[in-house]
C-alpha positions in Angstrom: 59.2 -89.3 213.7 58.7 -86.5 211.2 62.0 -87.0 209.3 61.3 -90.8 209.0 57.8 -90.1 207.7 59.0 -87.5 205.2 61.7 -89.8 203.8 59.2 -92.7 203.5 56.6 -90.5 201.8 58.7 -88.3 199.5 61.9 -90.4 199.3 64.0 -89.5 196.3 62.7 -86.0 196.0 63.6 -85.1 199.6 67.1 -86.7 199.2 67.7 -84.7 196.0 66.7 -81.4 197.6 68.7 -82.1 200.7 71.9 -83.0 198.9 71.5 -80.1 196.5 71.1 -77.7 199.4 74.1 -79.1 201.2 76.3 -78.9 198.0 75.3 -75.3 197.6 76.7 -74.6 201.0 73.6 -74.3 203.1 74.0 -75.5 206.7 71.9 -78.6 206.2 73.5 -82.1 206.7 72.7 -84.4 203.8 74.5 -87.6 204.9 72.0 -88.4 207.7 69.2 -88.4 205.1 71.1 -90.8 202.9 71.8 -93.1 205.9 68.2 -93.0 206.9 67.0 -93.8 203.3 69.5 -96.7 203.2 68.1 -98.1 206.5 64.5 -97.8 205.2 65.5 -99.5 202.0 66.8 -102.5 204.0 63.7 -102.5 206.3 61.2 -102.1 203.4 62.7 -103.8 200.4 59.4 -104.1 198.5 58.7 -100.4 198.4 61.6 -98.1 199.3 64.2 -100.7 198.5 63.6 -100.5 194.8 64.5 -96.8 194.8 68.1 -97.1 196.1 69.7 -96.9 192.6 67.6 -93.9 191.6 68.4 -92.2 194.9 72.1 -92.8 194.3 71.9 -91.3 190.8 69.8 -88.3 192.0 72.3 -87.7 194.8 75.2 -87.6 192.3 73.3 -85.3 190.0 72.4 -82.9 192.9 76.0 -82.8 194.1 77.3 -82.1 190.6 74.7 -79.3 190.1 75.6 -77.6 193.4 79.3 -78.1 193.0 79.2 -76.8 189.4 77.7 -73.5 190.7 80.7 -73.1 193.0 83.1 -74.2 190.3 81.6 -71.5 188.0 81.9 -68.9 190.8 85.6 -69.8 191.2 86.2 -69.7 187.5 84.6 -66.2 187.1 85.6 -64.5 190.3 88.9 -66.4 191.1 90.4 -65.7 194.5 87.5 -63.4 195.5 85.3 -66.5 195.9 87.7 -68.0 198.4 87.8 -64.7 200.3 84.0 -64.8 200.6 84.2 -68.3 201.9 86.9 -67.3 204.3 84.7 -64.5 205.6 81.6 -66.7 206.0 83.3 -69.7 207.5 82.8 -70.4 211.2 86.3 -71.9 211.3 89.6 -70.1 211.6 91.1 -68.8 208.3 94.0 -71.2 208.9 91.6 -74.1 208.1 90.9 -72.6 204.7 94.6 -72.2 204.1 95.2 -75.9 205.0 92.6 -76.8 202.4 94.3 -74.6 199.8 97.6 -76.3 200.4 96.0 -79.7 200.3 94.5 -78.9 196.9 97.9 -77.5 195.8 99.6 -80.8 196.6 97.0 -83.2 195.1 95.3 -81.1 192.6 91.8 -81.8 191.3 92.1 -85.4 192.6 91.2 -84.3 196.1 87.6 -84.0 194.8 87.3 -87.8 194.9 87.6 -87.8 198.7 86.7 -84.2 199.5 83.1 -85.0 200.7 84.5 -87.1 203.5 86.7 -84.3 204.9 84.8 -81.5 206.7 85.5 -78.1 205.0 87.6 -79.6 202.2 84.8 -79.8 199.6 83.4 -76.2 200.0 86.9 -74.8 199.4 88.4 -77.2 196.9 85.4 -77.0 194.5 85.6 -73.2 193.8 89.4 -73.5 193.9 89.3 -76.0 191.0 87.4 -73.3 189.0 89.8 -70.5 190.1 92.8 -72.7 189.0 91.1 -73.1 185.6 90.8 -76.9 185.9 89.0 -78.2 182.7 85.3 -78.6 183.4 85.3 -82.2 182.1 88.1 -83.1 184.4 86.3 -81.4 187.3 83.1 -83.3 186.6 85.0 -86.7 186.4 86.6 -86.4 189.8 83.7 -84.7 191.4 81.4 -87.3 190.1 83.6 -90.1 191.5 83.6 -88.3 194.9 79.8 -87.8 194.8 79.3 -91.5 194.0 81.6 -92.7 196.8 80.1 -90.3 199.3 76.4 -91.1 198.5 77.1 -94.8 198.2 78.8 -95.0 201.6 75.9 -93.1 203.2 73.4 -95.6 201.7 75.5 -98.6 202.6 75.9 -97.5 206.2 72.1 -97.2 206.4 71.6 -100.7 205.1 74.2 -102.2 207.4 73.0 -100.5 210.5 69.3 -100.6 209.7 68.2 -102.5 212.8 70.0 -100.1 215.1 68.7 -97.1 213.3 65.2 -98.4 213.4 65.5 -98.9 217.2 66.8 -95.3 217.5 63.9 -93.8 215.6 61.4 -96.0 217.4 62.7 -94.6 220.7 62.6 -91.1 219.3 59.1 -91.5 218.0 57.8 -92.0 221.6 58.9 -88.5 222.3 57.0 -87.2 219.3 57.9 -84.0 217.5 59.7 -82.8 220.6 62.8 -84.8 219.3 63.1 -82.6 216.2 62.7 -79.5 218.4 65.5 -80.6 220.7 67.8 -81.5 217.8 67.1 -78.2 216.0 67.8 -76.2 219.2 71.1 -78.1 219.8 72.2 -77.4 216.2 71.3 -73.7 216.6 73.2 -73.5 219.9 76.2 -75.1 218.4 76.3 -72.7 215.5 75.9 -69.7 217.7 78.7 -71.0 220.0 81.0 -71.4 217.0 80.0 -67.9 215.7 80.5 -66.4 219.2 84.0 -67.9 219.6 85.0 -66.6 216.2 83.7 -63.1 216.9 85.5 -63.1 220.3 88.7 -64.2 218.7 88.5 -61.4 216.0 87.6 -58.9 218.7 90.5 -60.0 220.9 93.0 -59.8 218.1 91.7 -56.6 216.5 93.4 -54.2 219.0 97.0 -54.7 217.9 97.2 -53.7 214.2 99.3 -51.5 211.9 97.5 -49.5 209.3 98.5 -49.4 205.6 99.6 -45.7 205.8 101.8 -46.3 208.8 103.5 -49.2 207.2 104.0 -47.2 204.0 105.5 -44.3 206.0 108.0 -46.7 207.6 109.0 -48.1 204.2 109.4 -44.6 202.7 111.5 -43.4 205.7 113.9 -46.4 205.2 112.8 -47.8 208.6 111.0 -50.8 206.9 110.2 -53.6 209.3 110.5 -57.3 208.2 107.2 -57.9 206.3 106.0 -61.4 206.1 103.5 -62.6 203.4 102.0 -65.7 204.9 99.5 -66.5 202.1 99.6 -70.1 200.8 101.5 -70.8 197.6 98.1 -71.6 195.9 96.7 -68.2 197.0 99.8 -66.4 195.6 99.2 -68.1 192.2 95.7 -66.6 192.2 96.9 -63.2 193.2 100.6 -63.0 192.2 101.3 -59.6 193.8 103.1 -58.7 197.0 104.0 -55.7 199.1 107.5 -54.5 198.0 110.2 -56.2 200.1 107.9 -58.9 201.5 109.3 -62.2 202.5 107.3 -65.4 202.1 106.8 -67.1 205.4 105.0 -70.3 206.5 103.6 -70.6 210.0 104.5 -74.3 209.9 108.1 -73.2 210.0 107.7 -70.9 213.0 110.7 -72.3 214.8 113.0 -71.3 211.9 111.6 -67.8 211.9 112.1 -67.5 215.6 115.8 -68.6 215.3 116.5 -66.5 212.2 115.4 -63.0 213.3 116.3 -60.9 216.3 113.5 -60.7 218.8 113.6 -56.9 219.0 113.1 -56.6 215.2 109.8 -55.0 214.1 107.7 -57.5 212.2 104.6 -56.9 210.1 102.5 -59.9 208.9 99.8 -59.9 206.2 97.6 -62.5 204.6 94.6 -62.2 202.2 91.6 -63.4 204.3 89.3 -60.6 205.2 89.3 -61.4 208.9 93.2 -61.5 209.1 93.0 -64.3 211.7 95.9 -66.2 210.2 98.1 -63.1 210.4 96.9 -62.3 213.9 97.5 -65.9 215.1 101.0 -65.9 213.8 101.7 -62.6 215.4 100.4 -64.0 218.7 102.8 -67.0 218.4 105.8 -64.7 217.7 104.9 -62.5 220.7 104.7 -65.5 222.9 108.1 -66.6 221.6 109.7 -63.3 222.8 109.3 -60.9 219.8 108.5 -57.5 221.2 107.0 -55.7 218.2 104.9 -57.9 215.9 101.8 -56.5 214.2 99.3 -57.8 211.6 98.6 -55.4 208.7 95.0 -54.1 209.1 93.0 -55.3 206.0 95.9 -57.3 204.7 97.0 -57.2 201.0 93.6 -56.0 199.8 93.8 -52.9 202.1 97.3 -52.1 200.7 96.0 -52.5 197.1 92.8 -50.4 197.8 94.9 -47.6 199.2 96.8 -47.4 195.9 100.1 -48.4 197.3 102.7 -50.0 195.0 102.9 -53.7 194.5 105.5 -56.1 193.2 104.5 -58.7 190.7 106.0 -62.2 191.1 108.2 -63.7 188.4 108.3 -67.1 189.9 106.6 -69.2 192.6 108.8 -70.4 195.5 108.9 -74.1 196.1 107.1 -75.4 199.2 110.4 -75.9 201.1 111.4 -72.3 200.7 109.1 -70.9 203.3 111.4 -68.6 205.3 113.1 -65.5 204.2 112.5 -65.8 200.5 112.2 -62.4 198.9 110.0 -62.1 195.8 111.5 -60.6 192.7 109.7 -57.6 191.3 109.1 -57.2 187.6 
């Protein structure tokens, strides 16, 4: 099979390029290449087997190079880097928010295991930069994570070498058509995820309130309840809120439902460009019986871009103060 031949012929160079591309965020899986190389090392100890340690070192270096680029982007551009990831991600914005909270709880230590959790690494690395984690500390934990991840991939290949060899022997009978089938399946899966995301955005895009309409309500003393549902970590990166906003956490949805009358007008905003988190929470409140719940079109960025006033946060609320906590303006 072509991949088998490429790994046998070019070995370490191919693994380095593959791992580097994956760490830079390109949609190319790197772990299968490490597993395949480990299997070949076990099956051909006289040739490929002597290159296991160099491949491990190259994989760590490639990971650190790619992750350092994302760290630098987070350090320079701060929360804007996370917004870009949020916009490009095929997952819901709530997945990004969960990662932010995970990083907020464990700090830079998450980098030691981030490679094993889908989506965690691509968000936690730039977040380490945005949170001004010292670069030496970042390198230490990211290096540990890279070594564990690459080592596990190689070991899995060594342990399951006979089974992997049988798999590729069967695939080789089909020739290059195997690669075509795998490539088509990957493209179809990506298109499916993208289509679902676009359909969700389109479905939720109809019910919105514009910045000017919200500002008019506030000025006319008919201000609705305004929920800021950004994560605590995102508020640290952008410590400004719409005046009168209340911090809310979708994980405490039951408390919100019990606390506020269902005929109360509610506006929800977040910071992700696609506003899916706000739209999702609005949908949940509507299903719970609230009659007038709308996400803010464009979120906090749209409010800021329109030149509307913002309150600056004096303090950060603790994680258990998720409902009805009013930020204090400076």
